[in-house]
C-alpha positions as CSV (number, residue, x, y, z in Angstrom):
1,X,0.0,0.0,0.0
2,X,3.0,2.3,-0.2
3,X,1.9,3.8,-3.5
4,X,-1.6,4.6,-2.1
5,X,-0.1,6.2,1.0
6,X,2.1,8.3,-1.2
7,X,-0.9,9.5,-3.3
8,X,-2.8,10.4,-0.1
9,X,0.2,12.3,1.2
10,X,0.8,14.1,-2.0
11,X,-2.8,15.3,-2.0
12,X,-2.9,16.6,1.6
13,X,0.5,18.2,1.1
14,X,-0.6,20.0,-2.1
15,X,1.8,18.2,-4.4
16,X,-0.8,16.8,-6.7
17,X,-4.0,18.5,-7.9
18,X,-7.4,17.7,-6.7
19,X,-8.3,16.4,-10.1
20,X,-5.3,14.0,-10.2
21,X,-6.1,12.8,-6.7
22,X,-9.8,12.2,-7.5
23,X,-9.0,10.2,-10.6
24,X,-6.4,8.0,-8.8
25,X,-8.6,7.6,-5.8
26,X,-11.6,6.2,-7.7
27,X,-9.6,4.1,-10.2
28,X,-7.6,2.3,-7.5
29,X,-9.6,-0.3,-5.5
30,X,-6.8,-0.6,-3.0
31,X,-7.9,2.7,-1.4
32,X,-11.1,1.1,-0.1
33,X,-9.1,-1.6,1.6
34,X,-6.6,0.8,3.1
35,X,-9.1,3.3,4.3
36,X,-11.6,0.8,5.8
37,X,-9.2,-0.2,8.5
38,X,-11.3,-1.7,11.3
39,X,-8.5,-1.1,13.9
40,X,-9.1,2.6,13.7
41,X,-12.0,3.7,15.9
42,X,-14.1,6.5,14.4
43,X,-16.5,6.8,17.4
44,X,-16.8,10.3,18.6
45,X,-15.7,11.7,15.2
46,X,-17.7,13.1,12.2
47,X,-17.0,9.8,10.5
48,X,-18.7,7.6,13.1
49,X,-20.8,4.7,11.7
50,X,-18.9,4.9,8.4
51,X,-15.4,4.4,7.1
52,X,-12.7,6.9,6.2
53,X,-13.0,5.6,2.6
54,X,-16.7,6.2,2.4
55,X,-16.4,9.6,4.0
56,X,-13.8,10.6,1.4
57,X,-15.8,9.2,-1.5
58,X,-18.8,11.3,-0.5
59,X,-17.0,14.6,-0.4
60,X,-17.0,17.1,-3.3
61,X,-13.3,17.5,-4.1
62,X,-13.9,20.4,-6.4
63,X,-15.3,22.5,-3.5
64,X,-13.3,24.3,-0.8
65,X,-15.1,22.5,2.1
66,X,-14.7,19.2,0.3
67,X,-11.0,19.5,0.0
68,X,-10.6,20.7,3.6
69,X,-12.8,17.8,4.9
70,X,-10.8,15.3,2.9
71,X,-7.5,16.7,4.1
72,X,-8.7,16.5,7.7
73,X,-9.8,12.8,7.3
74,X,-6.6,11.7,5.7
75,X,-4.6,13.5,8.4
76,X,-6.6,11.7,11.0
77,X,-5.8,8.4,9.3
78,X,-2.1,9.2,9.1
79,X,-2.0,10.3,12.8
80,X,-3.7,7.0,13.9
81,X,-1.3,5.0,11.7
82,X,1.8,6.9,12.9
83,X,2.6,8.2,9.4
84,X,4.3,11.6,9.3
85,X,3.1,14.4,6.9
86,X,3.8,18.1,6.3
87,X,1.3,20.8,7.0
88,X,-0.3,22.3,3.9
89,X,-2.4,25.3,4.7
90,X,-3.9,26.2,1.3
91,X,-7.2,24.3,1.9
92,X,-7.8,25.9,5.3
93,X,-6.6,29.3,4.0
94,X,-9.2,29.2,1.2
95,X,-11.9,28.4,3.7
96,X,-10.7,31.1,6.1
97,X,-10.9,33.6,3.3
98,X,-14.6,33.0,3.0
99,X,-15.1,33.4,6.8
100,X,-13.1,36.6,6.9
101,X,-14.6,38.2,3.8
102,X,-18.3,37.4,4.4
103,X,-20.1,40.3,6.2
104,X,-21.4,39.3,9.7
105,X,-25.0,40.0,8.5
106,X,-24.7,37.3,5.8
107,X,-24.5,33.5,6.3
108,X,-24.7,32.2,2.7
109,X,-24.5,28.6,1.8
110,X,-21.0,27.5,0.9
111,X,-22.1,26.1,-2.4
112,X,-23.7,29.5,-3.3
113,X,-20.5,31.3,-2.3
114,X,-18.3,29.1,-4.4
115,X,-20.6,29.4,-7.4
116,X,-21.4,33.1,-7.3
117,X,-19.0,34.9,-5.0
118,X,-15.5,33.4,-5.3
119,X,-13.5,34.5,-8.3
120,X,-12.7,31.8,-10.9
121,X,-9.0,32.5,-10.5
122,X,-7.8,31.9,-6.9
123,X,-4.1,32.3,-7.6
124,X,-3.9,35.9,-6.4
125,X,-2.6,37.4,-3.2
126,X,-4.7,36.9,-0.1
127,X,-5.3,40.6,0.1
128,X,-6.5,40.8,-3.5
129,X,-8.8,37.8,-3.1
130,X,-10.3,39.2,0.2
131,X,-11.0,42.6,-1.5
132,X,-12.6,41.0,-4.5
133,X,-14.7,38.6,-2.4
134,X,-15.9,41.4,-0.1
135,X,-16.9,43.6,-3.1
136,X,-18.8,40.7,-4.7
137,X,-20.8,40.2,-1.4
138,X,-21.7,43.8,-1.4
139,X,-22.7,43.7,-5.1
140,X,-25.1,40.8,-4.6
141,X,-26.4,41.4,-1.1
142,X,-27.9,44.8,-1.6
143,X,-30.0,46.9,0.9
144,X,-31.9,50.2,1.0
145,X,-30.2,52.1,3.8
146,X,-28.4,49.7,6.1
147,X,-28.0,45.9,6.4
148,X,-30.2,43.8,8.7
149,X,-29.4,43.6,12.3
150,X,-30.3,40.0,13.0
151,X,-31.6,38.9,16.4
152,X,-30.7,35.3,15.7
153,X,-28.6,33.8,12.9
154,X,-28.4,35.7,9.6
155,X,-31.2,34.5,7.3
156,X,-31.0,36.6,4.1
157,X,-33.5,35.3,1.6
158,X,-32.0,33.9,-1.7
159,X,-34.4,32.9,-4.5
160,X,-33.3,31.4,-7.8
161,X,-29.7,31.8,-6.7
162,X,-30.1,35.5,-6.3
163,X,-30.3,37.4,-2.9
164,X,-33.4,39.5,-2.5
165,X,-33.1,43.2,-1.9
166,X,-33.3,44.2,1.8
167,X,-35.8,47.0,2.4
168,X,-35.5,47.3,6.2
169,X,-36.7,45.8,9.5
170,X,-39.5,46.6,11.8
171,X,-39.5,46.1,15.6
172,X,-42.0,43.9,17.3
173,X,-42.5,45.1,20.8
174,X,-45.2,44.6,23.4
175,X,-47.4,43.0,20.7
176,X,-50.4,41.0,22.0
177,X,-50.0,38.5,19.0
178,X,-46.5,37.4,19.9
179,X,-45.3,36.2,23.3
180,X,-41.8,37.7,22.7
181,X,-40.4,40.8,21.2
182,X,-38.5,40.7,18.0
183,X,-38.3,42.0,14.4
184,X,-39.6,41.5,11.0
185,X,-37.2,41.8,8.1
186,X,-38.6,42.9,4.7
187,X,-37.0,41.7,1.4
188,X,-38.2,42.4,-2.2
189,X,-37.7,40.4,-5.4
190,X,-36.4,43.1,-7.8
191,X,-37.8,41.2,-10.8
192,X,-41.3,40.6,-9.5
193,X,-41.5,43.3,-6.9
194,X,-43.0,40.7,-4.5
195,X,-42.2,41.2,-0.8
196,X,-41.0,38.4,1.5
197,X,-40.4,38.5,5.2
198,X,-38.4,36.9,7.9
199,X,-39.5,37.0,11.5
200,X,-37.1,36.6,14.4
201,X,-38.0,36.7,18.1
202,X,-35.8,37.1,21.2
C-alpha cells in the first residue's frame, strides 16, 4: 500500500492537484481496503458509523469545504497509523478567506459562495482575493439604507440563486399577538416586486 499512501500524502501536502487525486482515488480499488481499517476507531468523530474511505468518497473534491474535509480525514488516518506528513495550509486558507470576507449579517450557503462569490482564479494574493470577495458580497447582497441587524442567525433570503433586496426591518415590541419581542425583516424580489419577510424573536 506504499503507492496509495504516497498518493494520499501528495494530496494533503498539495503536491498533486485535486483532479489528479480524485482520478487515482476512484480508479484504484486498494484505497477502499486501506481506508476501511477496522483497527481505527471512528467513534466520537464526524466519520462515526462509516469508514474513512466512504467519507472521502462522499466529499465534493472540487469544493473548498470538500478539499478541507478530505485533508482532515486523511490527516486523521495518518495520525492514527503513525505516518508523518507536512502541514499544507492552502485548503484551510481558502476556507478562512470566506469566513473573513463574508459580512457578519450574511451567512450564505458555501455552495452558493463558491458558485457566485468566489473568483474563478484563486491564484492571487490573499489581500487581493479578500478585497474581490468582499466587493462581490456587497454587489449581490444589496440593501436600502443599512443591512439587517439580526436577532438570531443571519437569514438573508435567496431565491433562484439571487439574494433579494433588503428593504428594512420593523421592531416587534409589546405585541399581543406574539409572546416575545423581535423584528420582521422585509425583502423584495427586484424582478417581480414581491415582498417576502423573515420573522425573528428574542
